Residue, then its C-alpha position, 0 to 999 in steps of 0.5 A: m503910100s497908104k495912110n492906112k498903113i503903119n510899121i515898128v521899129k525893134i532893135c534886133v537882139g543877139a544879132k549884131f548883123v542881118e546876116e545873123l538874123w537871116f541865118w537863124q531865122q533860115e536854120k529854124l525853118s529848116k528844121n520844120s518846113n511848116a514852121n513860121i519865122v516869128h518874133v513874139t512880143r509881151m504887147r500886142p500892137r493896138r494898130e494891127k489893122e494899120l500893120l496888117n495893112g501892108g505893114s513891116i517890122y524894121w530891124v535895128f543893127k548897132g544903132y542903124i535900121l538896116a533891114r525890114q521884113r513884112i509882117l503877114s498876121l499877128d497870133e496869140v501865143r502862151a508862154s512857158d509862164g502862162v502869160m498871153k503874148c504876141s506873135l507877128v508872123l513874118d515873111p521870111d524875105v528880109y530886105l536890106t534898107y538904106p541905113v538909118k540912124k536909130r537911138p537905143f529904146q525899149g520894146w518896139r515902136y511904130l514907125k510911120e509909113e514917110d518915116s521909113p527908109k526905103d529899101f535897098e535890095k533883097f538880102i541874099p547872103g555873100n550877094e550885097s550889091f553894096p558894101k555894108d560900111l561904105k553904106l553906113a559912111l554914106s548915110e552917115l554923110g547924108i548921101v543915103 
C-alpha cells in the first residue's frame, strides 16, 4: 500500500447497477475504437500526482460502493458552455468490490487507500460468481 496513492469516490448518476455503467461504456467504445472511457467533472483534483500513482474511481450505486476503475490520466476539456473541466480518463476494466455503505454526497470525494474496499472480481457481464443481493446482505452483517 503506497502512501502516495489516493482514490476518488463518486455516485454513479444515471446507472442503477454496475452492469448499466459497463454496457454504457462499452457502447461508447464500440462506436469509436479510438475513444477513451472518460468521466468529466467540474473541478480538477488537486492531488493529481497521488491520484495518477495507481488511483481509481470508486463508483457508488444505490448507497453502496460496488465497483472501481483505475484512473489513467487527467485531461482538460472545454464544455459546450465554454467552461474548462477535467476529464478523468478511465481504464475500461471494471472491478467489482466488496460492498461498502456510503451516505449521499455531491460531487466526488477523496478516498484513502486504506479506506477503499477490496476488489472482489473483474466484472464480466453475466459472470458474477457471487449474487449481488447476497454480497449486500453479507456486507450489512459485517461479514464481507
